[in-house]
N, C-alpha and C positions, 0 to 999 in steps of 0.2 A: 506412456508416462505419468504420471499424475502430477501435477503445481506440489505437491509436500515432494517430492524425488528432486525439481529440478530446481522448485526457487529460491532454497538458500545458498544454492552455487550464483545463480542469476544474481539476487540480490548485495552478494557477494564482489561479482567478478566488476560491476559497474558504481562509477560515483554519478550520483544526482543531482541535478539540479532543478531548481526551479523559481518562479516570480514570488513575490515576499506573498502576494494571494495564496499563492498554493505550500504554504508553511507545513500547514497539515498532514498534508499528504507526503512532505521528506521524514517530518515527526513517524508517520505509520511506517514510512519504510526501515527506518533507521530501530523502531520498534518491533520490528518482524526480522532485521538484521541479528538483534540481541537474541530474541527467540527462539530465534532458531539456532544461535550457538548453545542454548539450553534444551533440547526440544520436548524436554519432560517439565519441563517449567508453564504454570499456568496462566494465562495474561490476567494479569488481578488489575487495579485499580480503574480508569479511565482511559479507553487509548482515543484517540484524534478519530472524529468520524465525520467532520465540517465537510470533509474533502467526497462526502462520497454524494448519490446523489439521493433523495431520500424514499426510492423504493430499493434503493440497496442499506441504506441504514435499518430498514424497517427488518431486510433478511436478517442481517447482522447481528444488532442488536434485542435481543429475546430474553426475557424474565431476567431483566435487571443485568444482566452480564452482556458478554461479545464473544460469540462462535466464534473461535481462533481460525479455524480452516475457512470459514465462509469471509472472515475477514479480511487473510493474505489472501483468497480468490478476487476479493475484491478491490483492495489497493493495488493490485497485478492488474486488474482489469482498466482499473482509471489510468493507470501511468501514462497510456495515448490515447488517452481523450481527449477532442478539446475544453479549452476552460470555455465554463459556465453551457458545455451540451452543444453551442451554434460556432458552425465550421468558422474555424479561423486558420491560415495559413500554419501555424505552430501548434505545437502541441504545451499543453502547462508544462510539462516537466520534460525536460530535454536530457538524453542518455547521450553520456560523451562515449565519444568512442574511444576513448581509452582505457585500457581493463586496469581496473590493480595487481 
């Protein structure tokens, strides 16, 4: 199963929370939810990128735009990484056990 097939349901099934310094990640997840409701809608404007490590940013942002598929994969990948890339007992974003 590909990310494109499970990501919309995954994003709609959980309520995400994060500390204030991870607001950009929450904005990115909300953006992805909206884009997934209209699957053929192109990504326009400047989506938040500050939550991504530099290596991800270089892959996602190319030619003055953002690759929607890579952006989605990157956002989902970092939801479970410790803040700042250093080991910590909690992740920067907490998935609530409660399903919408």
